[in-house]
N, C-alpha and C positions, 0 to 999 in steps of 0.2 A: 503483470501485476507490479505494483510498486513495492519497493522495500523488501521486507523479510520474505515475502511469498511471491517472488517475481514470476513463478511458473503459473500463477493463477490469472494471467492476463486473458483478455477476451480472445476468442478464436476469430482472427481477423481476415480469414480467407475471402470473405464476402466484400471486404473493403480494401484489401491490401494491394490490388492491382490497379495500375493507372488506367483511368477511363476518361479520355479527353474528347469523346464523340460529342458530348453536350457542352464542352468547355473550350471555347476558342480563346487561347491566351492572348492573341493579338488584339481581339476586340475588347477583352477585359482590360488590357493595358491602357487603351484609349480613354476609358472612363475610371481609371484608377485614382482614388482620392489621395491627397498628400497624407503623410503619416499622422500629422496632428489631427486631421479630420476623421481618421479611423477610430478615434476615441469619441464616445458620446456619453452624455449623462445617463441616458436610458441603458446604455451598455454597462456602465459602472453599477447602476442599481441592480440590473439583472445578475451581474457577477456576484454582488454581495448576497443576493437572495439565494442563488444556486450554491454559492460557497458555504453559506450558513447551513442550508439544508443538508448538504453533503457532509459537512463537518459533524453534524449530529449523527448521521448515519454511520460515518466512518468511526466515530468515537464509540458508538455502540458495538460495532464489529470488533474494534480494537480491544475493548474491555471484556468481550464475551469469549471470543476464540482467537483473536489476533489475525484472522484471515480477512484480507480486504481485496476484492476483485478490482481489476482495472476499470475505472469509471470514466475514462476520457471520452469515449464514444458516447456514453450516456450524457455526459456534460455538454457535448456538442449538440446533441439532440434537444436537451432542455433549453440551451441558449437559443436555438432556432425556434422552439415552441414559444418561449417568452417574448422574444423580439418580434416574431411574425404576428403573434396575437396583439401585441402592443400597436404595431403599425396598422394592422387591420382595423382596430378599434378607433384609432385616431382618424383614419380615412373615412370611416363610417360616420364619425362625428362632424365631418366637413372640414377638417384641418389638413394643412399640408405639412408633411414631415420629411425628414431626410430618408432617402431610400435605404433599405436594409441590405447590406452587402455581405459577401463572404468574408471580407476582411474584418468587419465588425463581429461577425459570428465567431471567427477565429480568436479575436482578442478577448471576447467574453468567455469563451471556453478556456483559454489559457489562464485568465485571471481567476476563474472559479476553481480550476484544478490546482493552481498554486495555493489558493486559500485552503482547500480541504486537505491538501498534501501535508500541511503543517499539523493537522489534527492526527494524522497517522504517523508521520515521521518525527513528530516533536517529542516522542518518548513518553507520552502520557500513559501508554499501556506497557512500557518496557523499561528503559533505563532511568527515566525521571521518577516514575512510580516505584521503581525498585529501591528508591532512597527512603521511602516512608517507613514509619515505625511498624505498621502491620506486616509489611513484607520482611522487615528485619526480624520480627518475632517468628514468622513462618519459616524463615531460613534456619532458625535454631540459635537461641541466645547463648548456648553453651559451646559453640564452635570457636576455634581459635581465630579465624579470620573475620568472623562476624562480630566485631568488637563494639562495645557500647559507644555511642556518640557518632557512629557511622550512618547517621540518618539525617534527613532533612524533610520535614513535613511539607506537603504541597501548599503553595501560596500563590495567589493570583499575581502579586507584584513581581516576585523573583522569577516565576516561570515565564511571564511575559518578557521581562528584561533579558533572561537567558536566551529566549527565542530570537529576540531582535539582534543580540550581539553575535549569535552563532549562525544565523541563516543567510544574512545578506552577503557574507564573504563568498559563498558558493556561487552567487549570481555573476560575479566578475572574474572568477578563476579562469574560465575558458573562452571568454568573449574574443580575445585576439585570435583564437583558432577556429572561429566559426566558418570561415571560407575553406580552410583546409579540410574540416570534417564534412561539410555539406557539399561543396562544389568539387574540390580536388579529389577527395577520397570517395565521394558519392556514397557515403554510408546510408543504409536504408532506413534505420530507426523505424521499425515496423509500427510501433504505436503512433508515432507522429505521422507516418504515412497513412495509416488507416483513418486517423482523425481527419486529415486533410482531404482524402478522397471522399469521405462521407460528407464533409462540409461542401466540397465542390459539387457533389451530386445534388445536395439540397437546393443549390442556387441555379438550377436549370429547370426548364419547363417539365421535363420528365421527373426530375428529382422532387419538384414541388408537389407533384401528384402523390408520389410515394410518401413524402413527408407528412401530408395531410392524413394518410392512412396510419402512419406511425403515431402521429399526435393523438388521433382518436383512440388507438389501442393503449397508448400510455395513460391518457386521462381515465379511461375505463378501469384499468387495473390499478391505477393509483387510488381511485375512489374505493374499489373493492378492498384493497389492502388496508387502507386507513380505517374504513368502517369495521373490518374484521378485527383490527387491533383494539378499536373502541369497544366492540362487543365482548372480546375476551377479557377485558379489564374487569368487568363486573363479577367475574368468577375467581378472582385471584386474591381474595381477602384473607390471606394467611400463608403459612409456609407450605410449599409443595402443593399449591392449589392451581386450578385452572386447566385450560386446554393445553397449556405448555408443559403439563405434567401428565398427559393422557397416556395410560399404560397400553400402548397400541399392541404390543406383542405379549402382554401378560405382566403380572406384578414382579415376577422373578427377573424378567428381562429389564423391566423398568428400574429395579434396584441397581442393575449394572449399566444404566443410562441408555439402554436400547429402547427408544420410543420415538415416535414422530411428534414433535412439539408444535406443529402448525405455525412455524415462524416463516412468514412471507418474505422476510429479508433473506433468509438462507435458501429458500426455494428459488427466489430471484437470482441470488448469487450462483446457485447451482446451474441455472439456465445460461449464465454468462460464461462460467468456467468450463473447461474441456471435460469430457467424460473421464479421461485418465486421472485428472485431479480428484474428481469426486469419488471414483472407485478406489483410488489410493487412500483417501480419507476413510472410506468404509473398511478397507483391508486393515488399516492401522487400528481402527476401533475394535474390530473383531479380534485381532491379535492381542491387543492390550486388555480391554475390558471384558472380552469374551473368554480369553485363555490365561494370559500372564498374571493379571492382578488377582483373580480368584486363587490361582495356584500359589503365588507368593504370599497372599493373605493367609493361606492355610499353614504357612511356615512361621507364623507369629510365635515367638518364644524360642525359635531355633535360629533364624536368620537375624531377627531383631527382637528386642525385649518387648514382652506383651504389655508392660506398664507404660510404654511410650505413647504419647498422644498421637492420633492419626496424622496430625499436621506436622509432626516432627520430620526433619530431613533424615533421621536415622531409622525411621519406620517405613511403611509402604509408600508414603508420599515421596520419600527420597528416591526410591526406584523410579517412580513416575517422572520426577523432575529430571534426574540425571540421565536416564535412558533417552528422554526427549532431547536433552542437550547433545547426547552422543549422535543421534540421528541428524540433528540440525547441523552440528559441526562437521560430520562426515560429508553430508551433502554440500554444505557451504564451502568446505575446503576443496573438495573435488572440483566444483564448478568455478571456484575462485582461481585455482591453478590452471584449469582448462581454458578459461576465458583469457587469463593473463598470457599463457603460451600462444593461444590463438591470435591474440592482439599483437604480440611481439613478432610472430611469424608473418602476419598479414602486413605489418608495417615494413618488415625487412623485405618482403616480396615487392611491395610498392616502391620502396627506395631502389631496389635492384632494377626493377622494370623502368623506373624513371631515369636511372643512369644509362640504360640501354637506348632510351628514346630522347636524349637531350636534343633540344632544338626542334622537337616535333609538336610544340604547343599549338601552332597554327593549324596543323593537320588534325589535332584533337578537337579543336574548335569547329572545324569543318565537318567532323564526324557527328557533332551534336545536332539534334533536331532543332528547327526554328523555335519551337515552344520551349525547349530546354535552354536555349541561348537567351530567350527573353526572360525566363524565370531567373537565370543567373544575373542578368542585367538589373532586374528589380531588386534582387537580393543584395547586390553590391552597390546599388545606386546611393543609398543612404548609409554611409559608413558610420560605425561606432568608433570614435577615436581611441587608439590604443592607450594613450596617456590617461584617459578616464578610467579604463580598466585597471591599470597599474596603480594609479594614485588611490582609486577607490578601494582596491584590495588591501593596500598598506594601511589606509585609514581605518577600515572596518576591523582589520586584524589587530591594529594597535588598541582599538577600543576593547576588543575581546580579551587581549592579553592583560589589559588593566582591570577589567570588570570581573571576568570569570574567577581569577584567584581570590578576589574579595568575597564573591558568593560562596566559593568552595575552597577554603584554605588548604585542604588536603591536596589539591592539584596545583603544584608550584608553577610560577609564571614561566620558567624556562621550559617546562614541558609544553605549555601552550604555544610558546614561540616555535619550538621544534615541530609542533603539529602544523602550524601555518607555513613552515618552510617546506615540509614534505607534501602538504595537501594538494598543490597544483598538479604534481605528477600523478598522484592517486586519482584525482579528478579526471585527468586525461585518460588514464588506463580504463577507468570505469565507463566514461562516456564513449570511448572508442569501442569497448566490448559491447555496450548496450546498443550501439549503432549496428553492430554485426549480428547480435543474437537476441536483442530486446530484453536481455536479462540485466536488471539493475542490481549490482553487487554491493551497494552502499552499506547494508547491514553487515556484510562479511568483512569489509574494510574496518567497520566500527568494532567488530568482535576482535580483530587483530589488535587494535588500539586498546581495547578493554583488557585483554590478557597481558599485553606488554606493560601497560601502566599499573595494573594491579600487582604484577610481579615485582616491578622495580620501585614502587612507592612504599613498600613495607607493610607490616601487619596493621598498624594504626590508621594508615591513610589509603591503603590499597583499594578497598571496595569503592569508596566514593570517587577516588581519582580515576579508577578504571571506568566506572559508569559515566562520569562526566566526559572523559576523553572519548569514549564511544560515541556520545552524543555530538561532540564537536566534529569528529571525522565524518560520521554518518551524514550530518546535515550538509556539510560542504560537498561531499562526493555525490550525494543524491540530487541536490538542487542543481548542480552544474550539469548532470546528466539529463535531468528534466528539461533544462533550458535548451539543450541540443535537440531534444525531441521537438520542442516548440519551434526552434529555428527550422527544422525540417518541415514542420507544418506550414510555417510562414513562407518557405521557399515554394511549396506546392500550391499555396492559395494566393500567392502574389501579395502577401502582407509584409509590411515594412519590418525589418529586424529591430529597428528602434522601437516600434510599437510593441513588438513581442517582449523585448527586454523591459520596457516600462510597464506593460501589463503584468509580467511576471513579478516585478518589484511591487506593484500595487497589490496584487493578490497575496504575495508573501507578507506584506505589511498588514493587510486585513486578517490573514490567517494567524499572525502573531498575537492578535487581539482576540479574534473569534475562538481559536482553538482552546486557550486557557479558560475562557468563559464557558464554552461548551463542556469542557472537562469538569469544571466546578459545578455545573448543573447536575451532572451524574454523581459527582463526589458528595454533594450535599443531599441528593434525593435518594441515592441507592447505597447499598453496602458493597463497596468496591473491594476486591481482593478476598472475598469470602469463598473458600474452596467449595462450600456447599451451596452457594448462592448462584444467581444468574450471571453476575458480573465478576467472574473469577480472576480476570486480568492475568492470564497464564504467563505471559512473557515477562511480567514484572518479577516474579519469583525465579524464572529461568535466568534472566539477566543478572540478578543479584547473586545467584548461585554460580554463574560463570565467573563473576568477579571473585567470589570466595574461593573457587577452584584455582584461580590465578594466584591468590595469596597463599593458600594452604597446600596446593597440590592435591594428590589423590587421597590424602588423609581425610578430606571432607566427605568421601563416599561411604555409604553404609556397607555392611558386610556382603560380599559376593557381588556387589553392584559394579565393581570395576570390570570383572570378567564379562558381565552382561553388556556394559558400555563398549568394551572392545568388540564384542560380537556385533552390536548394532552399528557401531562406527564402520566396521568392515563391511557389513551388509550395505550401508549407504554408498560406500565407494564402489563395491562390486556391482550394485544395481545400476549405478550411473555408467560404469564401464560397459555393461551389457547393453544398455540403452544406446550408447554411442557406437559400439562396435557391431551390433547386429540389429539395427533399427527396423529392418524389414521383416526379420524372422520372428524373434521373440522379444526384441527390445520394446516394441509398442505395447506389450502386455506387462512389462515390468513396472511396479508401482513407483511413485515419486517419494523418496524418503522424507523430504521436507514436508509434504502433505501428510504423510503417515504420522509424523511426530506430533501433530497438534492434538488429535483425539487421545493420545497417550495420557495427556494431562487433563483435558477439559471434558472428555466424555464422548459418547457415540451419537447422541441425539442430533446434533447439528450436521453430522456426516450423513445421517438418514435424510434430513431436509435437503441437503445438497444433491443427494442421489435422486430424490423425488423431482427436483428441478431438471436434472439430466434426463430422467426418464420422460418427463414432459416434452422436452426438446426432441428426443429420439422418436416418440410417437407422432409428434407434430410433423416431423420430416417424412415419416412413413405415409401420413395422410395427405399432406400438401407441402411438399418441400419448398416450392417457390414462395408460398405465403410465409413459411417458417423463416426463410432467409431474411425476409423483410421485417417481420414482426417480432422475432425473438428478442432483439435488443430493447425494443420499445416496451414490450410486456414485462420483461425482467426489470427494466428501470422503473416501471410503474409499481411493481410489487415491492421493490427495495425502498423507493421513495415514500410510498404510502405508509408502510409499516414503520419506516424510520421517522417520518414526520410525527407519527403518533407519540413518539418519545417526548416531544415538547409538552403537550398537554398532560401526559401521564407524570412527567417530572414535576410540573407545577402542582398537580394534585398531591403528589407525595410530599413536596415541600410544605404544602398547606395542611398536611396531616389528615387529608381526606382519604379514607380507606375504602376499597371496593366493598360493596354490601354483602357479597356471598363468597363462600369458599367451596369450590368443587374439588373433592378429593376422592380417592379410591382405596378401598380396603379389601382384604381377602374375605370371601364369603364363608359362612359356616357349613361344614360338611355334615 
């Protein structure tokens, strides 16, 4: 998974192994188009359509729970569906068109993913939204670090400009190291490998047959999900109305957020995510909303004043937020240190091994298979000049150093300069670790910057400086890692690295425009950041309180919250240690702390949806495992995309002030 929730990536065991039986590399090289012709107008159109659709879906996920599954494989499938359908229609109309190749499929997938990644990683549900007035008020206007004036209301202009100046730097940070990472170190980049293997299989006679089956399943469940969203809308004409408030387990459980809300988006996401992620979510929901919050709520007047509003950080809401932060930080810090140590050890071992084998490069080449040699040849044939990367990095960094302090005077220009000096080394560490583990630690690097800048910028500037610095570091570190995943995909699909870099840049540029527009569609149509509403935007309040914690220290915590935070921070570290030290015995049953943390703040209903998705996959494998292996990604993608696409017409209806005609609600019966 991308960003904050990297553990939620798709289970790629069905795609992760190389399968070259249907893919003759030598024959493919003979008909390989030049890199300029790997771009097509139809491909750019497909990228924009898929990127916009997924931006809407990701923004919804981002603003409801903050959990976004890895959609790379789904994007590759949609790219194949779109372009295969287009070429078939053109042929049936009697026209001749350019053949649809795996290279074009790869470029469209890369461009679309780069576009929707901005919607998630751009901070619309976390560090940027944490700057607005509503989040400032929720964090507590009476606190020392949350000073008046430390806000910036969302604006289409400044958000778009900030994305442009902060994202393109990351594209160039690691370009000179692409050969080292992909060919010399042979890093696996599991997400990039899974996507490449899937695309390669699509473009074979056997794969084309399977793809038709997947396309049929995708369209069927896309239609069902979209129509279900349309049907539900008629019953939501008021607060707490509709099927999404159905008291599945009774009204008392419903009051504590335990109900199935018929969200096809989260059922589909549960089908993509591993069983462990979904069960961890459910465990966190039971522990928090089933046990802890009712018990702490009963201590009103003892642990916190009964006169405090529920939204205050000194009341029950403070425990929800800060215990979530403790779990996230414990899990993030452990994995950050583990990945960093693993990376350093791996590099040291490689350097040591290289010193022992000086002069053996020719023997190493002979040890490679012919297919691998030919892939390496294609990958290195069209070089990206180093001077372009160096000059481009300095150019974009200079723009950012000039523009960002003008947007946010609290973040001094010399802090931005320091950020861009240290960023390339952070980008390398993250990209190397992601190549080994598939874990993108960008948000953890961002949190380090958040705490450091919040602490050293002082009370008046700390919150804003920390949030903005978090965004700068996170953007660079994440995008450079994503680009290495794309380079791995290009290596395995014989796609030009120049094409991949350009498609990533085009997708990023599209995303810098589409993501703010998508966010403002939600911002104008729905009540974002309302703790009682559908779009709670949980990470906005979490990130702002992290910044306040950096400024104030532990004085920001409500009574007895520090002890609970210590306990859950320790639990996160111990849980990860057990998972790593005893994976075969009990480690596989230990919950994931990062997944546990989300329902602490947003409720249990979405965790139940995810578990329904997991249960569906489990039963499907019991009935017909071969069919499930092929169809689960397609069906899950259809459910997510259909329900996500319904957001567009529902948003337009909300903007037009057209309310649903009915309200279906539930009350206790008379005894």
